[in-house]
C-alpha positions in Angstrom: 15.9 -147.3 77.1 16.3 -143.8 79.4 17.6 -141.0 78.3 20.2 -141.2 80.5 21.4 -144.3 78.6 20.6 -142.5 75.3 22.7 -139.5 76.1 25.6 -141.8 77.0 25.6 -143.4 73.9 25.3 -140.2 71.8 28.2 -139.2 73.4 30.2 -142.3 71.9 28.8 -141.0 68.6 31.0 -139.8 65.6 30.9 -136.0 65.0 28.8 -136.6 61.2 27.0 -139.3 63.6 26.1 -136.7 65.9 25.3 -134.0 63.2 23.6 -136.6 61.3 21.4 -136.8 64.7 21.2 -133.4 65.5 19.5 -132.8 61.9 17.0 -135.5 62.4 16.1 -134.0 65.6 15.6 -130.6 64.4 13.7 -131.9 61.5 11.3 -133.8 63.8 10.7 -130.4 66.0 10.0 -128.7 63.1 7.4 -131.3 61.7 6.1 -131.0 65.6 6.1 -127.3 65.3 4.2 -127.0 61.8 1.8 -129.7 63.3 1.1 -127.8 66.2 0.3 -124.6 64.2 -2.2 -126.5 61.9 -3.9 -127.4 64.8 -4.2 -124.1 66.8 -5.2 -122.1 63.9 -7.9 -124.9 62.6 -11.5 -124.2 63.2 -12.1 -124.9 66.7 -8.4 -124.6 67.5 -7.5 -122.3 70.0 -6.0 -119.5 67.9 -8.7 -120.3 65.4 -10.3 -116.4 66.2 -7.7 -114.8 65.0 -7.2 -116.7 61.3 -10.8 -115.8 61.1 -10.7 -111.9 62.0 -7.0 -111.6 59.6 -9.8 -112.9 56.8 -12.4 -110.7 57.9 -10.2 -108.1 57.4 -9.0 -108.6 54.4 -12.4 -109.1 52.9 -13.4 -105.8 54.1 -10.3 -104.0 53.2 -9.0 -102.9 56.5 -5.3 -104.3 55.7 -2.6 -102.8 53.9 0.3 -104.3 51.7 3.5 -105.6 54.1 5.7 -103.2 52.2 3.6 -100.2 53.1 3.2 -101.0 56.8 7.2 -101.7 56.4 7.8 -98.6 55.5 5.7 -96.8 57.9 7.8 -98.4 61.1 11.5 -97.5 59.1 9.8 -94.2 59.0 8.5 -94.0 62.3 11.8 -95.3 63.6 13.8 -93.1 62.0 11.8 -90.3 63.2 12.1 -91.7 67.1 16.1 -91.6 66.2 16.1 -88.0 65.8 
């Protein structure tokens, strides 16, 4: 079946059926994204070096809590708005 044929069939679905299909397609895309992230950040993956850097920074205490980083950004934004 071609994409065009699928499109034609989808136009014949009821609104609840289209919503169900759209939800299913969205879930498929989310799962594909999750698999891609797992591959990219796994050992040997193209972004694996970033994960290794973050883990090294955490181990060496070169990080700060997210709440502190957000507070600093908010303070900087307030100063910039003045």
